[in-house]
MIDOSE-1310 file (N, C-alpha, C; in nm, 2 decimals, decimal comma, always signed):
residues 266
xxxx	+7,52/-0,12/-2,68/+7,46/-0,04/-2,52/+7,36/-0,02/-2,54; +7,37/-0,08/-2,37/+7,16/-0,06/-2,32/+7,14/+0,12/-2,34; +7,00/+0,17/-2,36/+6,96/+0,28/-2,39/+6,88/+0,31/-2,24; +7,01/+0,42/-2,17/+6,98/+0,47/-2,09/+6,94/+0,60/-2,06
xxxx	+6,87/+0,62/-2,00/+6,82/+0,76/-2,02/+6,92/+0,86/-1,90; +6,92/+0,98/-1,95/+7,04/+1,08/-1,88/+7,05/+1,08/-1,77; +6,90/+1,07/-1,75/+6,90/+1,11/-1,59/+6,90/+0,97/-1,49; +6,92/+0,86/-1,55/+6,91/+0,78/-1,47/+7,03/+0,71/-1,41
xxxx	+7,02/+0,64/-1,30/+7,17/+0,58/-1,22/+7,21/+0,49/-1,25; +7,31/+0,45/-1,33/+7,34/+0,27/-1,33/+7,47/+0,26/-1,29; +7,50/+0,19/-1,21/+7,61/+0,16/-1,08/+7,72/+0,12/-1,27; +7,79/+0,16/-1,26/+7,87/+0,06/-1,35/+7,92/-0,11/-1,32
xxxx	+7,91/-0,14/-1,19/+7,92/-0,29/-1,18/+7,79/-0,36/-1,23; +7,70/-0,29/-1,24/+7,57/-0,37/-1,27/+7,57/-0,45/-1,42; +7,54/-0,53/-1,48/+7,51/-0,62/-1,61/+7,39/-0,59/-1,68; +7,36/-0,52/-1,78/+7,27/-0,52/-1,84/+7,31/-0,53/-2,02
xxxx	+7,21/-0,59/-2,07/+7,19/-0,71/-2,17/+7,20/-0,52/-2,26; +7,26/-0,56/-2,39/+7,27/-0,41/-2,46/+7,14/-0,40/-2,54; +7,01/-0,46/-2,53/+6,92/-0,41/-2,59/+6,85/-0,40/-2,45; +6,91/-0,36/-2,33/+6,79/-0,37/-2,21/+6,75/-0,19/-2,23
xxxx	+6,66/-0,14/-2,18/+6,59/-0,03/-2,17/+6,58/+0,07/-2,05; +6,63/+0,18/-2,01/+6,60/+0,23/-1,87/+6,59/+0,38/-1,89; +6,42/+0,37/-1,83/+6,37/+0,53/-1,83/+6,43/+0,63/-1,75; +6,39/+0,77/-1,72/+6,44/+0,88/-1,65/+6,44/+0,80/-1,50
xxxx	+6,54/+0,85/-1,46/+6,55/+0,86/-1,34/+6,54/+0,78/-1,22; +6,53/+0,63/-1,29/+6,56/+0,56/-1,24/+6,72/+0,48/-1,21; +6,71/+0,41/-1,08/+6,78/+0,37/-1,04/+6,87/+0,23/-1,01; +6,99/+0,19/-1,06/+6,98/+0,02/-1,10/+7,15/+0,01/-0,98
xxxx	+7,17/-0,06/-0,90/+7,26/-0,08/-0,83/+7,34/-0,21/-0,89; +7,47/-0,23/-0,81/+7,60/-0,26/-0,89/+7,57/-0,47/-0,90; +7,48/-0,49/-0,85/+7,46/-0,65/-0,83/+7,41/-0,69/-0,89; +7,32/-0,59/-1,00/+7,14/-0,64/-1,01/+7,22/-0,69/-1,21
xxxx	+7,18/-0,79/-1,25/+7,22/-0,82/-1,39/+7,07/-0,82/-1,45; +7,07/-0,80/-1,59/+6,91/-0,79/-1,65/+6,94/-0,81/-1,82; +6,81/-0,95/-1,85/+6,86/-0,99/-1,97/+6,78/-0,87/-2,04; +6,84/-0,94/-2,20/+6,79/-0,91/-2,33/+6,63/-0,82/-2,35
xxxx	+6,59/-0,74/-2,35/+6,47/-0,69/-2,41/+6,42/-0,62/-2,30; +6,44/-0,63/-2,20/+6,37/-0,60/-2,05/+6,37/-0,41/-2,08; +6,26/-0,35/-1,97/+6,25/-0,23/-1,99/+6,23/-0,19/-1,84; +6,30/-0,12/-1,81/+6,26/-0,07/-1,67/+6,22/+0,07/-1,67
xxxx	+6,13/+0,12/-1,59/+6,07/+0,22/-1,63/+6,07/+0,31/-1,52; +6,05/+0,47/-1,54/+6,09/+0,60/-1,52/+6,06/+0,56/-1,33; +6,20/+0,60/-1,26/+6,17/+0,64/-1,09/+6,19/+0,46/-1,07; +6,20/+0,38/-1,12/+6,25/+0,26/-1,08/+6,33/+0,23/-0,99
xxxx	+6,39/+0,14/-0,88/+6,47/+0,14/-0,80/+6,50/-0,03/-0,81; +6,57/-0,07/-0,83/+6,62/-0,20/-0,89/+6,74/-0,25/-0,87; +6,78/-0,28/-0,68/+6,88/-0,29/-0,59/+6,91/-0,46/-0,54; +7,00/-0,48/-0,47/+7,02/-0,61/-0,41/+7,11/-0,69/-0,53
xxxx	+7,11/-0,80/-0,45/+7,16/-0,92/-0,56/+7,03/-0,97/-0,65; +7,01/-0,87/-0,77/+6,89/-0,91/-0,85/+6,93/-0,93/-1,01; +6,83/-1,08/-1,01/+6,91/-1,13/-1,14/+6,73/-1,12/-1,21; +6,72/-1,09/-1,37/+6,62/-1,02/-1,41/+6,66/-1,09/-1,53
xxxx	+6,53/-1,17/-1,60/+6,56/-1,24/-1,72/+6,53/-1,15/-1,83; +6,50/-1,18/-1,95/+6,46/-1,21/-2,07/+6,29/-1,09/-2,08; +6,27/-0,97/-2,15/+6,16/-0,96/-2,21/+6,08/-0,90/-2,10; +6,16/-0,88/-1,99/+6,03/-0,84/-1,91/+6,00/-0,72/-1,88
xxxx	+5,91/-0,61/-1,84/+5,86/-0,49/-1,84/+5,83/-0,45/-1,72; +5,92/-0,35/-1,65/+5,89/-0,25/-1,51/+5,80/-0,14/-1,52; +5,69/-0,11/-1,49/+5,62/+0,01/-1,50/+5,72/+0,12/-1,40; +5,67/+0,25/-1,37/+5,76/+0,32/-1,32/+5,67/+0,33/-1,17
xxxx	+5,81/+0,36/-1,10/+5,79/+0,35/-0,91/+5,79/+0,23/-0,86; +5,81/+0,11/-0,92/+5,84/-0,02/-0,84/+5,93/-0,01/-0,77; +5,98/-0,08/-0,66/+6,12/-0,09/-0,57/+6,15/-0,26/-0,60; +6,22/-0,26/-0,65/+6,32/-0,45/-0,67/+6,41/-0,48/-0,62
xxxx	+6,42/-0,55/-0,55/+6,53/-0,60/-0,51/+6,55/-0,58/-0,38; +6,54/-0,50/-0,29/+6,49/-0,47/-0,17/+6,50/-0,51/-0,05; +6,55/-0,52/+0,03/+6,57/-0,60/+0,19/+6,45/-0,66/+0,23; +6,41/-0,76/+0,29/+6,29/-0,83/+0,35/+6,19/-0,72/+0,41
xxxx	+6,12/-0,68/+0,43/+6,05/-0,64/+0,54/+6,04/-0,76/+0,64; +6,09/-0,78/+0,70/+6,11/-0,88/+0,79/+6,19/-0,86/+0,89; +6,12/-0,78/+1,03/+6,20/-0,72/+1,13/+6,28/-0,85/+1,22; +6,28/-0,94/+1,22/+6,35/-1,02/+1,26/+6,48/-1,04/+1,16
xxxx	+6,48/-1,02/+1,04/+6,51/-1,06/+0,98/+6,66/-0,94/+0,98; +6,55/-0,84/+0,96/+6,68/-0,69/+1,03/+6,75/-0,71/+1,11; +6,70/-0,79/+1,25/+6,75/-0,78/+1,40/+6,87/-0,90/+1,39; +6,85/-1,04/+1,33/+6,89/-1,14/+1,35/+7,04/-1,17/+1,20
xxxx	+7,02/-1,08/+1,10/+7,08/-1,08/+0,98/+7,23/-1,09/+0,99; +7,28/-1,23/+0,93/+7,43/-1,21/+1,00/+7,50/-1,22/+0,83; +7,44/-1,15/+0,74/+7,54/-1,11/+0,65/+7,56/-1,24/+0,52; +7,44/-1,31/+0,52/+7,44/-1,41/+0,41/+7,37/-1,37/+0,30
xxxx	+7,40/-1,43/+0,19/+7,44/-1,36/+0,04/+7,24/-1,38/+0,02; +7,17/-1,28/+0,00/+7,00/-1,29/+0,01/+7,02/-1,23/-0,14; +6,91/-1,30/-0,20/+6,87/-1,26/-0,36/+6,72/-1,31/-0,39; +6,71/-1,22/-0,54/+6,56/-1,18/-0,60/+6,60/-1,24/-0,74
xxxx	+6,54/-1,35/-0,81/+6,58/-1,38/-0,91/+6,43/-1,41/-0,99; +6,40/-1,31/-1,13/+6,31/-1,30/-1,20/+6,33/-1,38/-1,35; +6,23/-1,45/-1,37/+6,24/-1,47/-1,53/+6,20/-1,45/-1,63; +6,16/-1,45/-1,70/+6,14/-1,37/-1,82/+6,01/-1,35/-1,89
xxxx	+5,98/-1,23/-1,94/+5,85/-1,19/-2,03/+5,76/-1,16/-1,88; +5,81/-1,15/-1,79/+5,65/-1,10/-1,69/+5,64/-0,90/-1,73; +5,52/-0,86/-1,68/+5,48/-0,77/-1,68/+5,45/-0,73/-1,51; +5,56/-0,57/-1,43/+5,53/-0,55/-1,31/+5,48/-0,41/-1,35
xxxx	+5,40/-0,40/-1,28/+5,32/-0,27/-1,34/+5,34/-0,15/-1,19; +5,30/-0,06/-1,19/+5,30/+0,06/-1,12/+5,32/+0,03/-0,98; +5,42/+0,06/-0,89/+5,43/+0,05/-0,71/+5,46/-0,07/-0,69; +5,50/-0,19/-0,74/+5,49/-0,28/-0,69/+5,63/-0,30/-0,63
xxxx	+5,64/-0,39/-0,51/+5,74/-0,41/-0,40/+5,79/-0,57/-0,43; +5,88/-0,59/-0,43/+5,94/-0,76/-0,46/+6,07/-0,76/-0,40; +6,11/-0,81/-0,29/+6,17/-0,85/-0,18/+6,29/-0,93/-0,20; +6,40/-0,90/-0,18/+6,48/-0,99/-0,16/+6,47/-1,10/-0,03
xxxx	+6,52/-1,28/-0,06/+6,48/-1,34/+0,03/+6,59/-1,32/+0,19; +6,58/-1,46/+0,28/+6,62/-1,45/+0,40/+6,72/-1,56/+0,44; +6,79/-1,54/+0,54/+6,83/-1,69/+0,59/+6,75/-1,77/+0,60; +6,64/-1,74/+0,62/+6,55/-1,86/+0,72/+6,52/-1,94/+0,63
xxxx	+6,52/-1,93/+0,50/+6,47/-2,02/+0,40/+6,56/-2,00/+0,30; +6,57/-2,04/+0,20/+6,70/-2,08/+0,11/+6,76/-1,93/+0,03; +6,73/-1,81/+0,08/+6,78/-1,76/+0,07/+6,71/-1,66/-0,06; +6,66/-1,72/-0,12/+6,64/-1,66/-0,26/+6,45/-1,66/-0,28
xxxx	+6,37/-1,48/-0,31/+6,31/-1,48/-0,37/+6,23/-1,50/-0,51; +6,18/-1,61/-0,58/+6,15/-1,60/-0,71/+6,06/-1,58/-0,78; +6,07/-1,55/-0,92/+5,93/-1,50/-0,97/+5,99/-1,60/-1,12; +5,86/-1,67/-1,17/+5,87/-1,77/-1,28/+5,89/-1,66/-1,39
xxxx	+5,80/-1,73/-1,52/+5,77/-1,66/-1,63/+5,66/-1,60/-1,67; +5,63/-1,54/-1,73/+5,50/-1,50/-1,85/+5,38/-1,45/-1,71; +5,43/-1,36/-1,63/+5,32/-1,31/-1,48/+5,29/-1,19/-1,52; +5,21/-1,15/-1,47/+5,12/-1,02/-1,51/+5,08/-0,99/-1,37
xxxx	+5,19/-0,91/-1,35/+5,18/-0,87/-1,17/+5,09/-0,67/-1,17; +4,98/-0,70/-1,08/+4,95/-0,57/-1,09/+4,97/-0,39/-0,98; +4,89/-0,33/-1,03/+4,98/-0,25/-0,96/+4,98/-0,26/-0,78; +5,09/-0,19/-0,72/+5,08/-0,23/-0,59/+5,05/-0,38/-0,55
xxxx	+5,13/-0,45/-0,62/+5,11/-0,55/-0,53/+5,26/-0,58/-0,47; +5,25/-0,67/-0,34/+5,38/-0,68/-0,24/+5,40/-0,84/-0,21; +5,51/-0,90/-0,34/+5,57/-0,97/-0,31/+5,71/-1,01/-0,22; +5,66/-1,07/-0,09/+5,77/-1,07/+0,01/+5,86/-1,12/+0,01
xxxx	+5,93/-1,19/+0,13/+6,09/-1,28/+0,10/+6,04/-1,39/+0,10; +6,12/-1,42/+0,04/+6,14/-1,62/+0,02/+5,98/-1,66/-0,06; +5,96/-1,60/-0,10/+5,81/-1,64/-0,16/+5,90/-1,70/-0,31; +5,82/-1,78/-0,38/+5,81/-1,83/-0,43/+5,72/-1,84/-0,56
xxxx	+5,69/-1,75/-0,71/+5,57/-1,74/-0,78/+5,64/-1,83/-0,88; +5,52/-1,90/-0,91/+5,55/-1,99/-1,05/+5,55/-1,86/-1,18; +5,47/-1,97/-1,24/+5,47/-1,90/-1,43/+5,31/-1,88/-1,44; +5,32/-1,79/-1,51/+5,14/-1,75/-1,59/+5,07/-1,69/-1,50
xxxx	+5,11/-1,68/-1,36/+5,00/-1,60/-1,26/+4,94/-1,48/-1,32; +4,88/-1,46/-1,25/+4,76/-1,32/-1,26/+4,76/-1,26/-1,12; +4,86/-1,18/-1,07/+4,80/-1,14/-0,93/+4,77/-0,95/-0,94; +4,62/-0,92/-0,91/+4,61/-0,83/-0,91/+4,60/-0,71/-0,83
xxxx	+4,54/-0,64/-0,85/+4,56/-0,45/-0,82/+4,62/-0,49/-0,65; +4,68/-0,43/-0,58/+4,71/-0,47/-0,39/+4,69/-0,59/-0,35; +4,69/-0,75/-0,48/+4,75/-0,85/-0,39/+4,90/-0,83/-0,31; +4,88/-0,92/-0,19/+5,00/-0,91/-0,08/+4,98/-1,06/-0,07
xxxx	+5,17/-1,12/-0,13/+5,21/-1,25/-0,08/+5,30/-1,24/+0,04; +5,29/-1,25/+0,16/+5,37/-1,26/+0,27/+5,49/-1,39/+0,27; +5,57/-1,37/+0,36/+5,71/-1,44/+0,35/+5,68/-1,55/+0,36; +5,77/-1,67/+0,26/+5,76/-1,77/+0,27/+5,67/-1,83/+0,18
xxxx	+5,58/-1,74/+0,09/+5,44/-1,81/+0,03/+5,47/-1,88/-0,11; +5,41/-2,00/-0,16/+5,44/-2,07/-0,25/+5,29/-2,10/-0,35; +5,32/-2,02/-0,46/+5,19/-2,01/-0,55/+5,22/-2,09/-0,64; +5,17/-2,17/-0,72/+5,20/-2,29/-0,84/+5,16/-2,18/-0,98
xxxx	+5,18/-2,24/-1,08/+5,16/-2,19/-1,21/+5,04/-2,14/-1,26; +5,03/-2,08/-1,29/+4,87/-2,03/-1,37/+4,73/-1,97/-1,26; +4,81/-2,00/-1,15/+4,71/-1,91/-1,06/+4,65/-1,79/-1,06; +4,53/-1,76/-1,02/+4,49/-1,63/-1,01/+4,48/-1,58/-0,85
xxxx	+4,50/-1,44/-0,82/+4,49/-1,40/-0,72/+4,41/-1,25/-0,75; +4,30/-1,23/-0,66/+4,23/-1,17/-0,67/+4,27/-0,96/-0,61; +4,20/-0,91/-0,64/+4,27/-0,76/-0,59/+4,25/-0,72/-0,45; +4,33/-0,67/-0,39/+4,29/-0,65/-0,23/+4,32/-0,79/-0,13
xxxx	+4,42/-0,90/-0,22/+4,39/-1,03/-0,12/+4,52/-1,01/-0,05; +4,51/-1,11/+0,03/+4,59/-1,09/+0,18/+4,65/-1,26/+0,16; +4,77/-1,27/+0,16/+4,81/-1,43/+0,13/+4,89/-1,46/+0,32; +4,87/-1,52/+0,39/+4,94/-1,52/+0,52/+5,07/-1,61/+0,49
xxxx	+5,15/-1,56/+0,54/+5,30/-1,63/+0,55/+5,27/-1,81/+0,57; +5,35/-1,87/+0,50/+5,39/-1,99/+0,46/+5,28/-2,07/+0,42; +5,18/-2,00/+0,37/+5,08/-2,09/+0,25/+5,09/-2,08/+0,14; +5,08/-2,20/+0,08/+5,06/-2,24/-0,05/+4,96/-2,26/-0,10
xxxx	+4,97/-2,20/-0,22/+4,85/-2,17/-0,32/+4,82/-2,30/-0,46; +4,78/-2,40/-0,45/+4,79/-2,46/-0,59/+4,82/-2,42/-0,78; +4,87/-2,50/-0,82/+4,83/-2,47/-0,93/+4,73/-2,45/-1,00; +4,68/-2,36/-1,07/+4,55/-2,34/-1,14/+4,44/-2,30/-1,07
xxxx	+4,46/-2,26/-0,94/+4,39/-2,24/-0,83/+4,34/-2,04/-0,85; +4,24/-2,05/-0,80/+4,16/-1,90/-0,83/+4,13/-1,84/-0,68; +4,22/-1,73/-0,66/+4,16/-1,64/-0,48/+4,05/-1,51/-0,58; +3,96/-1,52/-0,48/+3,83/-1,39/-0,54/+3,87/-1,30/-0,50
xxxx	+3,83/-1,19/-0,48/+3,86/-1,05/-0,44/+3,87/-1,06/-0,31; +3,94/-0,98/-0,25/+3,97/-0,95/-0,11/+3,98/-1,06/-0,01; +4,08/-1,12/-0,06/+4,06/-1,27/+0,02/+4,15/-1,26/+0,11; +4,12/-1,34/+0,17/+4,18/-1,35/+0,35/+4,27/-1,53/+0,34
xxxx	+4,36/-1,54/+0,32/+4,41/-1,71/+0,27/+4,51/-1,69/+0,35; +4,43/-1,76/+0,45/+4,54/-1,78/+0,56/+4,60/-1,97/+0,57; +4,50/-2,07/+0,51/+4,52/-2,18/+0,49/+4,56/-2,24/+0,29; +4,60/-2,35/+0,32/+4,66/-2,38/+0,17/+4,52/-2,41/+0,11
xxxx	+4,57/-2,35/-0,07/+4,46/-2,37/-0,14/+4,46/-2,48/-0,25; +4,41/-2,54/-0,20/+4,44/-2,70/-0,34/+4,43/-2,65/-0,50; +4,52/-2,71/-0,56/+4,51/-2,69/-0,73/+4,38/-2,71/-0,77; +4,33/-2,65/-0,87/+4,20/-2,63/-1,00/+4,10/-2,53/-0,86
xxxx	+4,11/-2,53/-0,72/+3,99/-2,46/-0,70/+4,02/-2,29/-0,68; +3,88/-2,30/-0,69/+3,83/-2,14/-0,66/+3,80/-2,13/-0,52; +3,81/-1,99/-0,42/+3,81/-1,95/-0,32/+3,74/-1,83/-0,35; +3,67/-1,77/-0,25/+3,66/-1,68/-0,19/+3,57/-1,70/-0,10
xxxx	+3,48/-1,52/-0,03/+3,41/-1,51/+0,07/+3,52/-1,43/+0,16; +3,40/-1,40/+0,27/+3,47/-1,38/+0,43/+3,37/-1,45/+0,50; +3,42/-1,58/+0,61/+3,54/-1,63/+0,59/+3,58/-1,68/+0,43; +3,68/-1,70/+0,40/+3,71/-1,75/+0,27/+3,68/-1,88/+0,30
xxxx	+3,60/-1,93/+0,14/+3,59/-2,12/+0,10/+3,54/-2,11/+0,03; +3,60/-2,27/+0,00/+3,60/-2,34/-0,14/+3,45/-2,31/-0,22; +3,46/-2,26/-0,34/+3,32/-2,25/-0,42/+3,29/-2,36/-0,52; +3,44/-2,44/-0,60/+3,38/-2,49/-0,75/+3,50/-2,52/-0,76
xxxx	+3,54/-2,60/-0,89/+3,67/-2,61/-0,97/+3,68/-2,48/-1,08; +3,80/-2,41/-1,10/+3,84/-2,32/-1,16/+3,82/-2,34/-1,34; +3,70/-2,40/-1,34/+3,67/-2,46/-1,51/+3,72/-2,38/-1,58; +3,67/-2,21/-1,55/+3,73/-2,12/-1,73/+3,85/-2,13/-1,72
xxxx	+3,94/-2,09/-1,65/+4,05/-2,13/-1,63/+4,11/-2,22/-1,71; +4,07/-2,37/-1,69/+4,11/-2,48/-1,72/+4,08/-2,46/-1,84; +3,97/-2,43/-1,89/+3,85/-2,45/-2,07/+4,00/-2,33/-2,12; +4,02/-2,18/-2,08/+4,11/-2,13/-2,17/+4,22/-2,22/-2,18
xxxx	+4,30/-2,30/-2,08/+4,43/-2,34/-2,10/+4,39/-2,47/-2,21; +4,30/-2,53/-2,23/+4,29/-2,62/-2,33/+4,26/-2,75/-2,27; +4,20/-2,76/-2,16/+4,22/-2,90/-2,04/+4,10/-2,96/-2,13; +4,11/-3,10/-2,14/+3,99/-3,21/-2,25/+3,89/-3,17/-2,15
xxxx	+3,75/-3,19/-2,23/+3,65/-3,23/-2,13/+3,68/-3,38/-2,03; +3,74/-3,45/-2,02/+3,77/-3,59/-1,99/+3,87/-3,51/-1,83; +3,99/-3,47/-1,87/+4,03/-3,42/-1,76/+4,03/-3,30/-1,69; +3,88/-3,26/-1,73/+3,77/-3,13/-1,64/+3,70/-3,25/-1,55
xxxx	+3,67/-3,32/-1,59/+3,59/-3,42/-1,56/+3,61/-3,47/-1,42; +3,73/-3,57/-1,42/+3,87/-3,56/-1,32/+3,88/-3,54/-1,21; +3,87/-3,38/-1,25/+3,94/-3,24/-1,15/+3,81/-3,23/-1,09; +3,67/-3,24/-1,18/+3,56/-3,23/-1,07/+3,51/-3,31/-0,98
xxxx	+3,57/-3,45/-1,00/+3,56/-3,55/-0,93/+3,63/-3,53/-0,78; +3,76/-3,47/-0,81/+3,84/-3,47/-0,68/+3,82/-3,38/-0,63; +3,75/-3,30/-0,69/+3,68/-3,17/-0,58/+3,55/-3,24/-0,48; +3,49/-3,26/-0,56/+3,36/-3,34/-0,53/+3,44/-3,44/-0,38
xxxx	+3,52/-3,52/-0,44/+3,56/-3,58/-0,33/+3,64/-3,52/-0,18; +3,67/-3,43/-0,26/+3,72/-3,34/-0,11/+3,63/-3,25/-0,01; +3,54/-3,21/-0,12/+3,46/-3,06/-0,04/+3,33/-3,11/-0,03; +3,27/-3,24/-0,08/+3,11/-3,26/-0,09/+3,10/-3,38/-0,08
xxxx	+3,18/-3,50/+0,00/+3,19/-3,59/+0,03/+3,15/-3,62/+0,17; +3,20/-3,55/+0,24/+3,18/-3,58/+0,37/+3,27/-3,65/+0,41; +3,37/-3,72/+0,38/+3,49/-3,76/+0,37/+3,62/-3,65/+0,49; +3,65/-3,73/+0,53/+3,80/-3,70/+0,62/+3,88/-3,63/+0,52
xxxx	+3,99/-3,55/+0,55/+4,06/-3,50/+0,46/+4,15/-3,66/+0,43; +4,20/-3,76/+0,51/+4,32/-3,86/+0,49/+4,19/-3,95/+0,38; +4,06/-3,98/+0,41/+3,96/-4,04/+0,30/+4,00/-4,02/+0,17; +3,95/-3,89/+0,20/+3,96/-3,81/+0,02/+4,04/-3,81/-0,05
xxxx	+4,19/-3,80/+0,02/+4,32/-3,81/-0,06/+4,33/-3,98/-0,12; +4,28/-4,09/-0,03/+4,25/-4,22/-0,06/+4,17/-4,25/-0,17; +4,09/-4,23/-0,17/+3,98/-4,18/-0,33/+3,97/-4,10/-0,42; +4,09/-4,01/-0,39/+4,15/-3,92/-0,48/+4,24/-4,04/-0,57
xxxx	+4,32/-4,07/-0,49/+4,44/-4,18/-0,56/+4,34/-4,28/-0,66; +4,23/-4,32/-0,57/+4,19/-4,45/-0,66/+4,14/-4,46/-0,77; +4,11/-4,30/-0,83/+4,11/-4,24/-0,99/+4,20/-4,22/-1,05; +4,31/-4,25/-1,00/+4,39/-4,32/-1,12/+4,41/-4,45/-1,23
xxxx	+4,41/-4,36/-1,32/+4,37/-4,47/-1,42/+4,24/-4,50/-1,51; +4,16/-4,43/-1,45/+3,97/-4,38/-1,52/+4,03/-4,31/-1,63; +4,09/-4,23/-1,61/+4,14/-4,13/-1,73/+4,32/-4,07/-1,74; +4,36/-4,19/-1,82/+4,45/-4,16/-1,82/+4,57/-4,06/-1,81
xxxx	+4,48/-3,88/-1,91/+4,51/-3,82/-1,88/+4,52/-3,73/-1,80; +4,45/-3,75/-1,72/+4,43/-3,67/-1,62/+4,50/-3,73/-1,50; +4,63/-3,84/-1,51/+4,65/-3,89/-1,36/+4,80/-3,77/-1,33; +4,87/-3,74/-1,45/+4,93/-3,60/-1,37/+4,83/-3,52/-1,29
xxxx	+4,71/-3,48/-1,32/+4,60/-3,43/-1,24/+4,61/-3,46/-1,09; +4,56/-3,59/-1,07/+4,56/-3,62/-0,95/+4,70/-3,63/-0,88; +4,84/-3,65/-0,95/+4,95/-3,64/-0,86/+4,98/-3,50/-0,84; +4,95/-3,41/-0,90/+4,94/-3,28/-0,86/+4,86/-3,28/-0,76
xxxx	+4,75/-3,28/-0,73/+4,64/-3,32/-0,58/+4,69/-3,35/-0,47; +4,78/-3,52/-0,54/+4,83/-3,57/-0,42/+4,94/-3,51/-0,36; +4,98/-3,49/-0,43/+5,14/-3,42/-0,37/+5,16/-3,32/-0,30; +5,02/-3,23/-0,32/+4,99/-3,10/-0,28/+4,96/-3,13/-0,14
xxxx	+4,81/-3,23/-0,20/+4,78/-3,23/+0,01/+4,88/-3,27/+0,07; +4,95/-3,39/+0,03/+5,04/-3,43/+0,16/+5,11/-3,34/+0,19; +5,19/-3,21/+0,13/+5,27/-3,12/+0,14/+5,21/-2,99/+0,24; +5,05/-3,03/+0,19/+4,98/-2,90/+0,29/+5,00/-2,91/+0,44
xxxx	+5,09/-2,78/+0,52/+5,09/-2,79/+0,69/+5,02/-2,66/+0,72; +4,95/-2,58/+0,67/+4,84/-2,53/+0,73/+4,71/-2,62/+0,77; +4,70/-2,69/+0,71/+4,52/-2,74/+0,67/+4,49/-2,63/+0,53; +4,40/-2,68/+0,46/+4,33/-2,67/+0,34/+4,20/-2,55/+0,36
xx	+4,18/-2,50/+0,28/+4,05/-2,38/+0,30/+3,96/-2,50/+0,29; +3,84/-2,48/+0,35/+3,72/-2,53/+0,36/+3,63/-2,49/+0,30
């Protein structure tokens, strides 16, 4: 049986694994499902149609699974089922807000695995957050933002709705992100601008020197060669086969650029 503090309120219809721990004054609603080893801190509220995987830790005072903060969703909601799905081994610190999706997209806000989500982070409706990401204090993801695996978003950064952030990208402190950020790229400043390849992150993740060299070539073609975006995409495609182990990285970059709808940070 789950370890539930005497002051917590857990709806009888909620599904909690027997190894879940629920702290003082937490509130858990009827449509919530929580997997093995997860800890819910004091005063957390978990509501809505929310599914949480294994070995997550929610610190005190977070709001998980509340309806979206979308005024048009509130005005036009037609009773569609929306939900929040959280994977395994995520850490969610104090005062975070993670909302369910809306009927304007697929109805799901999703969080992957092994993410480190620091205090006061907001993950809005329909966000798709990958795995192994770091969101520093007060980072705010607006509705429909997509974030790739291993991305880092600096403290006090705001990400505009519908923006896409590529895998292994890094957003500097207080970034105002209104355009898409390609994979592997570090951006910062006001106004926001591309600065370099996120080499520190790539080295920590075991990228070989050969892969790093190809990624640096892609960055130069995209940002330092005076090429148009279309020309840069063509030149990046021509890198395929020069270092076969980097072909997947090239594909990731080309796929991201092809899908970029808001333009990319320059």
